[in-house]
DRENDO-1510 file (C-alpha; in Angstrom, 1 decimal, always signed):
<recs>
REC; n; res; u; v; w
REC; 1; UNK; -12.0; -16.8; -17.8 .
REC; 2; UNK; -10.7; -13.3; -18.0 .
REC; 3; UNK; -12.6; -10.1; -17.3 .
REC; 4; UNK; -14.7; -9.4; -20.6 .
REC; 5; UNK; -15.8; -6.2; -22.3 .
REC; 6; UNK; -19.4; -5.0; -21.4 .
REC; 7; UNK; -20.6; -3.4; -24.6 .
REC; 8; UNK; -24.0; -2.8; -23.0 .
REC; 9; UNK; -22.5; -0.4; -20.4 .
REC; 10; UNK; -21.1; +3.1; -21.0 .
REC; 11; UNK; -17.3; +3.2; -21.2 .
REC; 12; UNK; -16.9; +6.0; -18.6 .
REC; 13; UNK; -18.6; +3.8; -15.9 .
REC; 14; UNK; -15.7; +1.1; -16.2 .
REC; 15; UNK; -13.1; +3.7; -16.6 .
REC; 16; UNK; -14.0; +4.9; -13.0 .
REC; 17; UNK; -14.5; +1.4; -11.6 .
REC; 18; UNK; -11.3; -0.1; -12.9 .
REC; 19; UNK; -9.2; +2.9; -11.9 .
REC; 20; UNK; -10.5; +3.0; -8.3 .
REC; 21; UNK; -9.8; -0.8; -8.0 .
REC; 22; UNK; -6.2; -0.5; -9.0 .
REC; 23; UNK; -5.7; +2.7; -7.0 .
REC; 24; UNK; -7.1; +1.2; -3.7 .
REC; 25; UNK; -5.0; -2.1; -4.2 .
REC; 26; UNK; -1.9; +0.3; -4.3 .
REC; 27; UNK; -2.9; +2.6; -1.5 .
REC; 28; UNK; -3.8; -0.3; +0.8 .
REC; 29; UNK; -0.1; -1.1; +1.2 .
REC; 30; UNK; +0.6; +2.3; +2.8 .
REC; 31; UNK; -0.9; +1.1; +6.2 .
REC; 32; UNK; +2.5; +0.1; +7.6 .
REC; 33; UNK; +4.0; +0.7; +11.0 .
REC; 34; UNK; +7.6; +1.5; +12.0 .
REC; 35; UNK; +8.6; +3.1; +8.7 .
REC; 36; UNK; +10.8; +5.6; +10.6 .
REC; 37; UNK; +11.9; +3.3; +13.4 .
REC; 38; UNK; +15.3; +3.6; +14.8 .
REC; 39; UNK; +17.7; +0.7; +13.8 .
REC; 40; UNK; +21.4; +0.0; +13.6 .
REC; 41; UNK; +23.2; +0.8; +10.3 .
REC; 42; UNK; +24.4; -2.0; +7.9 .
REC; 43; UNK; +21.4; -4.0; +8.7 .
REC; 44; UNK; +19.6; -6.2; +6.2 .
REC; 45; UNK; +15.9; -7.4; +6.4 .
REC; 46; UNK; +14.3; -10.2; +4.1 .
REC; 47; UNK; +10.5; -10.3; +4.2 .
REC; 48; UNK; +8.2; -13.0; +2.6 .
REC; 49; UNK; +4.4; -12.4; +3.1 .
REC; 50; UNK; +1.0; -13.7; +2.1 .
REC; 51; UNK; -2.2; -11.7; +2.1 .
REC; 52; UNK; -5.8; -12.2; +1.4 .
REC; 53; UNK; -8.1; -9.4; +0.5 .
REC; 54; UNK; -11.8; -9.5; -0.3 .
REC; 55; UNK; -14.3; -6.7; -0.7 .
REC; 56; UNK; -16.9; -5.0; -2.9 .
REC; 57; UNK; -16.8; -2.3; -5.3 .
REC; 58; UNK; -18.9; +0.7; -4.1 .
REC; 59; UNK; -20.4; +2.5; -7.1 .
REC; 60; UNK; -22.7; +5.4; -7.7 .
REC; 61; UNK; -26.4; +4.8; -7.6 .
REC; 62; UNK; -26.8; +5.4; -11.2 .
REC; 63; UNK; -24.4; +2.8; -12.3 .
REC; 64; UNK; -26.1; -0.5; -13.6 .
REC; 65; UNK; -23.7; -2.7; -11.5 .
REC; 66; UNK; -24.3; -4.6; -8.3 .
REC; 67; UNK; -22.7; -7.4; -6.4 .
REC; 68; UNK; -19.2; -6.4; -7.6 .
REC; 69; UNK; -17.0; -8.6; -5.4 .
REC; 70; UNK; -13.3; -8.9; -5.7 .
REC; 71; UNK; -11.1; -11.3; -3.9 .
REC; 72; UNK; -7.2; -11.5; -4.1 .
REC; 73; UNK; -4.4; -13.9; -2.9 .
REC; 74; UNK; -1.2; -11.7; -2.7 .
REC; 75; UNK; +2.3; -13.2; -2.2 .
REC; 76; UNK; +5.2; -10.8; -1.6 .
REC; 77; UNK; +8.8; -10.5; -1.4 .
REC; 78; UNK; +10.9; -7.7; +0.1 .
REC; 79; UNK; +14.3; -6.5; +1.1 .
REC; 80; UNK; +15.6; -3.6; +3.2 .
REC; 81; UNK; +19.1; -2.2; +3.9 .
REC; 82; UNK; +20.1; +0.5; +6.5 .
REC; 83; UNK; +23.2; +2.6; +6.1 .
REC; 84; UNK; +24.8; +5.8; +7.2 .
REC; 85; UNK; +24.2; +9.0; +5.1 .
REC; 86; UNK; +25.8; +12.2; +6.5 .
REC; 87; UNK; +25.8; +10.4; +9.9 .
REC; 88; UNK; +22.1; +10.0; +9.7 .
REC; 89; UNK; +20.3; +6.6; +9.7 .
REC; 90; UNK; +18.9; +6.0; +6.1 .
REC; 91; UNK; +17.3; +2.9; +4.5 .
REC; 92; UNK; +16.2; +1.5; +1.2 .
REC; 93; UNK; +13.4; -0.9; +0.7 .
REC; 94; UNK; +12.1; -2.8; -2.3 .
REC; 95; UNK; +9.0; -4.9; -2.5 .
REC; 96; UNK; +7.1; -6.8; -5.2 .
REC; 97; UNK; +3.9; -8.6; -5.1 .
REC; 98; UNK; +2.5; -11.7; -7.2 .
REC; 99; UNK; -1.3; -11.5; -7.3 .
REC; 100; UNK; -4.1; -14.1; -7.9 .
REC; 101; UNK; -7.3; -12.1; -8.4 .
REC; 102; UNK; -10.8; -13.1; -8.9 .
REC; 103; UNK; -14.0; -11.1; -9.4 .
REC; 104; UNK; -17.8; -11.2; -10.2 .
REC; 105; UNK; -20.4; -8.8; -10.8 .
REC; 106; UNK; -24.0; -8.4; -12.0 .
REC; 107; UNK; -24.3; -6.0; -14.9 .
REC; 108; UNK; -27.7; -5.3; -16.2 .
REC; 109; UNK; -28.8; -8.5; -14.4 .
REC; 110; UNK; -26.3; -10.5; -16.2 .
REC; 111; UNK; -23.7; -12.5; -14.1 .
REC; 112; UNK; -20.0; -11.8; -15.1 .
REC; 113; UNK; -17.0; -13.5; -13.6 .
REC; 114; UNK; -13.1; -13.3; -14.3 .
REC; 115; UNK; -9.7; -13.5; -13.0 .
REC; 116; UNK; -6.1; -12.1; -13.3 .
REC; 117; UNK; -2.8; -13.6; -12.4 .
REC; 118; UNK; +0.7; -12.0; -12.4 .
REC; 119; UNK; +3.2; -9.6; -10.8 .
REC; 120; UNK; +2.0; -6.3; -9.3 .
REC; 121; UNK; +3.7; -2.9; -9.3 .
REC; 122; UNK; +7.2; -2.9; -7.5 .
REC; 123; UNK; +7.4; -0.4; -4.5 .
REC; 124; UNK; +10.7; +1.3; -3.6 .
REC; 125; UNK; +11.2; +3.3; -0.6 .
REC; 126; UNK; +14.3; +5.5; +0.1 .
REC; 127; UNK; +14.2; +7.4; +3.4 .
REC; 128; UNK; +16.5; +9.2; +5.9 .
REC; 129; UNK; +15.9; +10.1; +9.5 .
REC; 130; UNK; +17.0; +13.7; +9.8 .
REC; 131; UNK; +16.7; +14.1; +13.6 .
REC; 132; UNK; +16.9; +11.8; +16.5 .
REC; 133; UNK; +18.3; +8.7; +14.8 .
REC; 134; UNK; +22.1; +8.8; +14.2 .
REC; 135; UNK; +23.7; +6.1; +12.1 .
REC; 136; UNK; +25.0; +3.7; +14.9 .
REC; 137; UNK; +26.8; +0.4; +14.5 .
REC; 138; UNK; +25.3; -2.5; +16.1 .
REC; 139; UNK; +27.5; -2.5; +19.1 .
REC; 140; UNK; +26.6; +1.1; +19.9 .
REC; 141; UNK; +23.0; +0.9; +19.2 .
REC; 142; UNK; +22.0; -1.0; +22.5 .
REC; 143; UNK; +23.2; +2.0; +24.6 .
REC; 144; UNK; +21.3; +4.8; +22.6 .
REC; 145; UNK; +18.3; +6.2; +24.0 .
REC; 146; UNK; +15.8; +7.1; +21.4 .
REC; 147; UNK; +13.9; +10.4; +21.7 .
REC; 148; UNK; +11.8; +12.0; +19.0 .
REC; 149; UNK; +12.6; +11.1; +15.4 .
REC; 150; UNK; +11.7; +13.1; +12.3 .
REC; 151; UNK; +12.4; +11.5; +9.0 .
REC; 152; UNK; +11.6; +12.1; +5.2 .
REC; 153; UNK; +11.2; +9.5; +2.4 .
REC; 154; UNK; +10.3; +9.1; -1.3 .
REC; 155; UNK; +8.2; +6.1; -2.2 .
REC; 156; UNK; +8.1; +5.1; -5.8 .
REC; 157; UNK; +5.6; +2.9; -7.6 .
REC; 158; UNK; +7.4; +1.2; -10.5 .
REC; 159; UNK; +4.9; +0.0; -13.3 .
REC; 160; UNK; +6.2; -3.7; -13.4 .
REC; 161; UNK; +2.7; -5.2; -13.0 .
REC; 162; UNK; +0.9; -7.2; -15.6 .
REC; 163; UNK; -1.2; -4.8; -17.6 .
REC; 164; UNK; -3.4; -5.4; -20.7 .
REC; 165; UNK; -4.3; -2.2; -22.6 .
REC; 166; UNK; -7.5; -3.8; -24.0 .
REC; 167; UNK; -8.8; -4.8; -20.6 .
REC; 168; UNK; -10.6; -2.7; -18.1 .
REC; 169; UNK; -9.4; -4.3; -14.9 .
REC; 170; UNK; -5.6; -5.0; -14.4 .
REC; 171; UNK; -3.2; -5.9; -11.6 .
REC; 172; UNK; -0.5; -3.3; -12.9 .
REC; 173; UNK; -1.3; +0.4; -13.4 .
REC; 174; UNK; +0.9; +1.2; -16.3 .
REC; 175; UNK; +2.1; +4.4; -14.9 .
REC; 176; UNK; +4.5; +5.7; -12.3 .
REC; 177; UNK; +3.7; +6.9; -8.8 .
REC; 178; UNK; +5.7; +9.1; -6.5 .
REC; 179; UNK; +5.0; +9.9; -2.9 .
REC; 180; UNK; +7.1; +12.3; -0.9 .
REC; 181; UNK; +6.4; +11.7; +2.8 .
REC; 182; UNK; +7.5; +13.1; +6.2 .
REC; 183; UNK; +7.1; +11.3; +9.5 .
REC; 184; UNK; +7.5; +11.7; +13.2 .
REC; 185; UNK; +7.9; +8.9; +15.7 .
REC; 186; UNK; +8.6; +8.8; +19.5 .
REC; 187; UNK; +9.2; +6.1; +22.0 .
REC; 188; UNK; +7.5; +6.3; +25.5 .
REC; 189; UNK; +8.9; +3.5; +27.5 .
REC; 190; UNK; +6.8; +0.6; +26.3 .
REC; 191; UNK; +4.8; +2.6; +23.7 .
REC; 192; UNK; +5.9; +3.6; +20.2 .
REC; 193; UNK; +3.8; +6.3; +18.4 .
REC; 194; UNK; +4.1; +7.5; +14.8 .
REC; 195; UNK; +2.5; +9.9; +12.4 .
REC; 196; UNK; +3.1; +10.2; +8.7 .
REC; 197; UNK; +1.9; +12.3; +5.9 .
REC; 198; UNK; +2.4; +12.2; +2.2 .
REC; 199; UNK; +0.9; +13.0; -1.2 .
REC; 200; UNK; +0.8; +10.5; -4.2 .
REC; 201; UNK; +1.6; +12.0; -7.7 .
REC; 202; UNK; +1.0; +9.9; -10.8 .
REC; 203; UNK; +2.3; +9.9; -14.4 .
REC; 204; UNK; -0.2; +9.5; -17.1 .
REC; 205; UNK; -1.4; +6.0; -18.4 .
REC; 206; UNK; -1.3; +6.5; -22.2 .
REC; 207; UNK; -2.6; +2.9; -23.0 .
REC; 208; UNK; -5.7; +2.9; -21.2 .
REC; 209; UNK; -8.3; +0.9; -23.1 .
REC; 210; UNK; -6.2; +1.2; -26.3 .
REC; 211; UNK; -4.6; +4.6; -26.9 .
REC; 212; UNK; -6.8; +6.7; -24.4 .
REC; 213; UNK; -4.9; +8.8; -21.8 .
REC; 214; UNK; -5.8; +8.4; -18.2 .
REC; 215; UNK; -4.8; +11.2; -15.7 .
REC; 216; UNK; -5.4; +11.2; -12.0 .
REC; 217; UNK; -5.0; +14.1; -9.6 .
REC; 218; UNK; -2.7; +13.8; -6.5 .
REC; 219; UNK; -3.8; +11.8; -3.5 .
REC; 220; UNK; -3.2; +13.0; +0.1 .
REC; 221; UNK; -2.4; +10.4; +2.7 .
REC; 222; UNK; -2.2; +10.5; +6.5 .
REC; 223; UNK; -1.5; +7.5; +8.7 .
REC; 224; UNK; -0.9; +6.9; +12.4 .
REC; 225; UNK; +0.3; +3.9; +14.5 .
REC; 226; UNK; +0.7; +3.2; +18.2 .
REC; 227; UNK; +2.6; +0.1; +19.3 .
REC; 228; UNK; +3.0; -1.4; +22.7 .
REC; 229; UNK; +6.4; -3.4; +23.3 .
REC; 230; UNK; +6.6; -6.4; +25.7 .
REC; 231; UNK; +9.9; -7.4; +27.4 .
REC; 232; UNK; +10.5; -10.0; +25.0 .
REC; 233; UNK; +10.3; -7.6; +22.0 .
REC; 234; UNK; +6.8; -8.9; +21.0 .
REC; 235; UNK; +4.6; -6.0; +20.1 .
REC; 236; UNK; +1.0; -5.2; +19.3 .
REC; 237; UNK; -0.3; -2.1; +17.4 .
REC; 238; UNK; -3.2; -0.3; +16.3 .
REC; 239; UNK; -3.1; +1.5; +12.9 .
REC; 240; UNK; -5.2; +4.1; +11.0 .
REC; 241; UNK; -5.0; +5.9; +7.6 .
REC; 242; UNK; -7.1; +8.4; +5.5 .
REC; 243; UNK; -6.6; +9.5; +2.1 .
REC; 244; UNK; -8.4; +12.0; -0.2 .
REC; 245; UNK; -8.2; +13.2; -3.7 .
REC; 246; UNK; -7.5; +11.3; -6.9 .
REC; 247; UNK; -10.0; +12.8; -9.4 .
REC; 248; UNK; -9.6; +11.1; -12.7 .
REC; 249; UNK; -9.9; +12.1; -16.4 .
REC; 250; UNK; -9.8; +10.0; -19.6 .
REC; 251; UNK; -8.9; +12.0; -22.7 .
REC; 252; UNK; -9.5; +15.3; -20.6 .
REC; 253; UNK; -13.2; +14.1; -19.8 .
REC; 254; UNK; -14.3; +13.4; -16.2 .
REC; 255; UNK; -14.0; +9.8; -15.4 .
REC; 256; UNK; -14.0; +9.4; -11.6 .
REC; 257; UNK; -14.9; +11.2; -8.6 .
REC; 258; UNK; -12.8; +12.2; -5.5 .
REC; 259; UNK; -11.5; +9.4; -3.3 .
REC; 260; UNK; -12.4; +9.9; +0.3 .
REC; 261; UNK; -11.7; +7.0; +2.4 .
REC; 262; UNK; -10.2; +5.8; +5.9 .
REC; 263; UNK; -9.1; +2.4; +7.2 .
REC; 264; UNK; -8.2; +1.0; +10.7 .
REC; 265; UNK; -6.1; -2.1; +11.4 .
REC; 266; UNK; -4.1; -4.1; +14.0 .
REC; 267; UNK; -0.7; -5.6; +13.8 .
REC; 268; UNK; +0.9; -8.4; +16.1 .
REC; 269; UNK; +4.6; -9.1; +15.7 .
REC; 270; UNK; +6.2; -12.2; +17.6 .
REC; 271; UNK; +10.0; -12.8; +17.5 .
REC; 272; UNK; +11.0; -16.5; +17.8 .
REC; 273; UNK; +14.8; -15.8; +17.7 .
REC; 274; UNK; +17.2; -12.8; +17.7 .
REC; 275; UNK; +17.0; -12.5; +14.0 .
REC; 276; UNK; +13.6; -14.0; +13.1 .
REC; 277; UNK; +10.0; -12.8; +13.6 .
REC; 278; UNK; +6.3; -13.3; +12.2 .
REC; 279; UNK; +3.8; -10.6; +12.0 .
REC; 280; UNK; +0.0; -10.7; +11.5 .
REC; 281; UNK; -1.8; -7.7; +10.2 .
REC; 282; UNK; -5.6; -7.1; +9.9 .
REC; 283; UNK; -7.3; -4.1; +8.5 .
REC; 284; UNK; -10.7; -3.0; +7.4 .
REC; 285; UNK; -12.5; +0.1; +6.0 .
REC; 286; UNK; -14.5; +2.4; +8.1 .
REC; 287; UNK; -15.6; +5.0; +5.5 .
REC; 288; UNK; -15.9; +4.7; +1.8 .
REC; 289; UNK; -17.4; +7.1; -0.9 .
REC; 290; UNK; -16.6; +5.1; -4.0 .
REC; 291; UNK; -14.0; +2.2; -4.8 .
REC; 292; UNK; -13.0; -0.9; -3.2 .
REC; 293; UNK; -14.3; -1.4; +0.3 .
REC; 294; UNK; -12.4; -4.5; +1.6 .
REC; 295; UNK; -11.1; -6.4; +4.5 .
REC; 296; UNK; -7.6; -7.9; +4.5 .
REC; 297; UNK; -5.3; -10.1; +6.6 .
REC; 298; UNK; -1.5; -10.6; +5.9 .
REC; 299; UNK; +1.0; -12.9; +7.5 .
REC; 300; UNK; +4.6; -12.2; +7.0 .
REC; 301; UNK; +8.1; -13.7; +8.0 .
REC; 302; UNK; +11.1; -11.4; +8.7 .
REC; 303; UNK; +14.8; -12.4; +8.8 .
REC; 304; UNK; +17.4; -9.8; +10.0 .
REC; 305; UNK; +21.2; -10.1; +9.5 .
REC; 306; UNK; +24.3; -7.9; +9.5 .
</recs>
């Protein structure tokens, strides 16, 4: 069964609800440590992951919706390549998810269920470490003592996800997103600390519920990470993020309030060879005004080669 239309509820309610849902699925992927970590050039990383997400949609008290629960099984594939650019370490990353999503809600005391399946929006990150991270070959990398790293990147959300113009809840967003970001990281013997800041900018979705035009204000994002490394290169980390903004309009009429939310998480990475490792990530919301308040767990496999 697919998510159906609710003629008994005002359209602007579901404009807000569906937009918050897709926005938070996208933003959730930003809680990622080591985005500016020092690495040898000419490296390649292949990643396969599985994640499970479950949460409820937090709505305004005047909305006749309750028990709006969403669960999602997300399979992902990614690739990263490092290279030298003006003698600085640069990297390009590509990731795309495949999503199995189910939801249920009570609207005006009527029980509604539905599901979606398909590819999500692709993410592409292009970044360069401007300070503290020269482009070193693998044989020279082991002797380099890392200090403070400062880097910049551009993350692009490509509208490759499944999108139905006549449906109010979708996996894909049917719009482009761009996030310029700056990050600082520093190694303290066994501890690796990072802080990033960026702003998401979105193009318009001109096929929202037919031919309506959906607009969204920029979303400001901060995130911080602290990781502890053991002698065998296993590491554990704590993660946090906060984002704010994103007020929406549909056909120039207000359709969604400002997002103001934060999340915390933990990461555990275990190597089992020189080129392979597995990583477990957990995160949960600690503050939410409106939108998807969820818990998630992700298990990923990483293979590195030169």
